[in-house]
N, C-alpha and C positions, 0 to 999 in steps of 0.2 A: 558419379557417386549416386547410390540409391539409399534412401532412408526408409527402413521397413519398420512399421509398427507391429509389435508382436504381443499377443495376449498370453494368458496363463495356460491356454491349451496348446501352446507351442506351434510347431510347424503344421499341425493338423488344421489350424484355423487360418492359415495364411491364404491370401488370394493367389490366383494363377500368376499374376505379374510379380508378386513377391517371391514366389517359388522359382520363377525363371531367373530373377536377379540373383538369388542365392546360388542357383546351379551354375551360373556363368561367372560368379565372382572370383577374383583372385584373392580377396581378403575380406574377412568379416570381423567387425569390431563392435563390441558391446559389453555390458556388464556381465559378470560371471553368471548371474541368474538367467539372463537372456541367452547366453551362449549354451547353457545347459539345456534350454528348451528346444534347441535346434537338433539335438541328436549329434550326428557325426557328419557334417558337410565336408565336401572335398577341399574347400578353400582354407587357406591359412587363417588362424584366429589371433586376435589381440584382445586381451581383457582390458576394459576401460579402467584407467588408473584413478587414484585419488591424490590431489583434488581434481574435480571434474574438468577444470580449465586445461589441465595438462593433457587430457585426452583429446580435446579439440585440436590442440597444436599437433599432437601425434597423428591424428586422423588427416589433417590438412597436408601433412608431409607426404601422403600417398595420393595427392591430388592428380587426377588424370588417369588413374588406374581403375579397374573394375572393383570398386569397394562398396560393401554394404555396411551401413551403420544400423544397429538394432536399437530401438527405443520402445518404451512401454506404450501400448495402445495408440492413441493419436499423438504423434510427435509434436504437433503444433498447438496442443491445448495443455498448458502447464507441462510441456515436455521439452526434450532437448533439441528439437528441430531447429529453432531459430538461433541457438547458440552456435550452430555450424553454418547455416545458410547465410547468415549475415556476412560471412567471410567469402562467399562464393558469388559468382556471376550467374545471371539467368541462363539456363541451359546446361549448367554444370551439375545439376542434381535433379532427381525426381523422387517423389515420396509416395508410399503406399500405406496409408494409415489403417489401423485396426480399430475396432470399437473402443472408445475411450472408457476409462474407469468411471468417469462421471455418468456416461450413458448407461453403463451396466448397473451402476448403483441405483440410478433413477428407475431403471426397469425392474430391479428387485424390490424396491420400496413402493413403486407405483406413484412416484412424485413427478410433477410437471417440471422438467428440467429448465424450461425457458423462464420460469418464475422462481427458481431456486438459486440463490447465490452459490457459486462453486469456487472454492479456494484451494490453491496448492500450497501447503505449509510444510513441505519436506524440509526446507532449510530456512523457514521464516517463523517468526514468533507467533505464538497462539493469540497474542493480543490483536492481531489483524482481524480476528473474529468480532471484536467489540462493537463496531458499528452495525453489525448484522444481528446482534442479539436482542430480539424483541419477543416477548411471550406470544406464542402462537405461530412464530415464524419457523422456517426450515432452512438448513444449511447443509451442503455437501462439502466435505473436506478430505483432501489427501494428506496422509501423515507418513512420517518416516518409518515408524515401527510400532510395536505393541506398547512400548514404554511411553510413547507420545500420546497414546490413547488414554493411559492412566493420568498423565499430566493434564490432558484436556478435561477429563472428568473433574480433577481437582480445581482447575481454573474456573470452570463453570460454577462449581459449588462455592468457591470463594467470592465470586461476583454476586451470588444470590440466585443463580440459575440452577441450583442443585436438583430441582425437580425435573429438569430436562431429560428426555429420552435419548439415549445414544444407541445407534445401530452400528455395530462393528462388522464391516464387510471385508472378509479376507479372501485374497487370491481369486477375485471374481473372474469367471469365465474358464476356470481350470478345474482339474480333478480335485484340488484341495479346497475348493470354494466352501466358505462357511459364513453364515450370518448369525450374529448373536446380539441380543438386545438387553439393555439394562438402564437403570436410572443413574444419573451422574453422581449424586451424593452417596449411592450405595454400590458404585462400580467395583466389582471384584474379579473381573477376568484378567488374569496376568499371563496367559499363554497365547496371546494374539500374534498371529504370524504375519510377516511381511510378504507381499505388499498389502496394505490395508487402506481402505477408505472408511469414512465415518459419516453417517447421516445423523443430524441433530434436529430433534423436535424441541424447540426452545420453550421452556416453562419456568416459571419462578416469579417471585415478588419483586425482583430487582427492576430498576427503571431502565428503559431503553434510552439510547442516545437520540435526542431530537434530530431530525434530518434537515432542519432549517438553520440558518446562521444565527449566532447569538446563543451558543450553548451556555447552560448554567455555569456560573463562575465556580461552583463547588466541584465541577469535574476537573478543574485545573489546580495543581499544587502551585502556590505562589506566595510571595512575600509582600503582597500589595502592589507589586509592579505588574499590573495586568490591565489590558483594555477590557473594561467591564462589559457585561453581556449586551445591554441595549446599544452602547456606543460601538461595540464590536459588530453588531448586526448592520449598523449604518456604514461602518468602515468597509465591511465585506461587500455591501451593495455598491459602494463607490469603486472598490477595486474590481468588481465584476469579473470573477474568475471564469475562464472558459476552458474547455477540455484541452489538455496538453500544454497549458501555459506554465511559465516559471515566475515565481514571486521572490523578490528580495524583501525580507522583513528586517528593517534596520532598527536596532534598539529593541530586540525581540522580547525581553523580559521573560514571561512565562511561556512564550511561544504560542499564545492563544490564537492570534490572527493567522499565522502561517499554518497552524494545525487545521484551522477551519478552511483555509484555502485548499489544503490537501484533501480534506474530507469532501470538498465540493465535487471532485472527480478523480478516479483512480489514476488517470494519466498526468495529473498535475504534479509539479515539482515546486519545492520551496527551499530557499536558503536563508537561514536566520543569522543575523550579525548581532553579537552581544559582547559587550566589553567585560561583563562580570562573569567569572568562571562558574560560580555557584548557580547563577541564573541560567547560564548556558546548559549546565547539566540538568537543571530542573526542567528546562524546555525540552530537552532530549527525552527525559523520563516521561513527561506529559505526552509527547508524541507517541512513544511506545505504548503507553497505557490506553490511548485512545485509537490505536490501530493504524497509525501512520508513521511507522518507524523510519520511513524514507526521508524524513526531515533532515536536511543537512545543516550543520552548525559551523559558523566561522567565528572564532574568538578574536575580538579586537574592537577598536573604536573607529567608526566612520567619521570623516572620509578617508582617514589614513588607511583603514582596512575595509576593502570592499571585495565581494566575490570575484573570482576570475572566471574566464570562460565566456560562453555566449551571453549576450545581453538578456535581461529579464523582459517579460511582458508587462509586468507591473512592479511598482516599488511602494512599500508602505514605510513611513517614518513614524514610529511610535515613541521613540526616545532618541535623544542626542541631536534634536533639530538645531541647525545653525546655518548661518549664511554660507560659510565655506562648504558645508555639505550640499546645500542646494546648488551652489555654483559648480561643484564637482559633478553632481548628477546631471545637471543641465548640459554640461559640456560632454559628458561621457555617454549618456543614454541616447539611443537613436530616436528619430521621430516616430510617433505612434505609441511610445511607452506611456502607460498610465501611472501617474504619481499621486499618492494620497498622503497627506501629512496632518497630524492632529496636534493642536497646541492648547496648553492650559494657562501658561503665564502670560502676563501682559506683553513681555518682551517677545515671546515667540508668536503671540497673536499679531504684533506689529510687523514681524518678519513675514508672516504669511500674507498679511494685507499688502505689503510691499510687492511680494512676488506675484500675487494675484493681479496687481496693477500692471506688472511687467509682462506676465505670460498668459493672463486670462484664466479661464477655467471657472470653477464654482467655489464660492466661499460660503460656508454654512456655519452658523452659530447654533450649537446644540445645548439646550438647557433642560436638565432633568431634575425632578424632585421626587422624594419618597414620602409616603405617608408614615408618620411616627406618632407615638403617644404624646399628647399634650394635656397634662393633667388627667381629667377623666374623659377627655375627648381625643381627637386626632388632629394633626396639622401637617403641613408640608415642610419638609427639610430639603433645601436645595443642595444639589451637588455643585461642584465647581463647573462652570460652563466650559465647553470645549469648542474651539474653532477648528473647522476642518476645511482644508484646501484640497480640491481634487482637480486634476488637469491632465489632458493628453498632450504630451510634448510635441 
């Protein structure tokens, strides 16, 4: 099987190896737009169906034949390449990429691509932009169609980034190429053609999301059930997220800890366990708003309800702490799992002290106070102290 990246200039822009593969192919499969760019090859054609996954199954049915799969630009940069190759063995496929849309967009705008976030939002929510929106920054985005560019302009304006400059780059590398520029809050181009990439020069008075742990509480919708910012920063430090790791967030509340775990690295995963359906929906909405819609929710009460599948790298107990829960986790989790639990009540403090004696780790008492008016002066108002147990099982 050969995977050929094709640009908007069609067959004229293909390398010699891609041309040879097409000339020798028994079957060519791709989207209608890609097939049209080829002209009239001798091979049989199959138009890629909707939904996309059905096409993968259909393509694999021709395994072993001389098949060419067409994909946009570089098939392995927000492309369809890995959707197919994950089902194949080494040696069953070869790929010939074309210039990526990101590369072409950066070339047109004169931007340094290595320092510009590049996002593929064909089938993903615009909120994934949120962590990258900081005045003075730049972002390159692939979008589904012209209507998505209008929605993008509206989204930026609603967040307070309406002063941002939007560069709409249509059909890059082909005869229909066009680049138009406008301001998000005044965007009025409604005839943008697919395929389209967008370059955003971020401007506005809105606040950027901090890149450190302990995001402001105001960024989260909550009913009071939230690990507050300073304690959250200490909790994330104890959980110590590393690239590609999985967190179980038990008693997730607003989802603040698992959301910050996901923000720590794009390859991280988090599963939030929450017994209250309203809080679970709130956590899901918070995750979407802050750009990490990949947060998974499990509705139920631990230890009766725990995530299935591979074990986590770390577990945080923010609510529902109990002896049976610790016993279950201790028996179920493999050695090396990091466990962090926070306690506020005397009873839960005593439980953590007991387990610290049994399993070791670190026991930390956290006492915070806020400055508040005291007559014509100011004084300290203490928060409830929190005891935190962290251990590697």
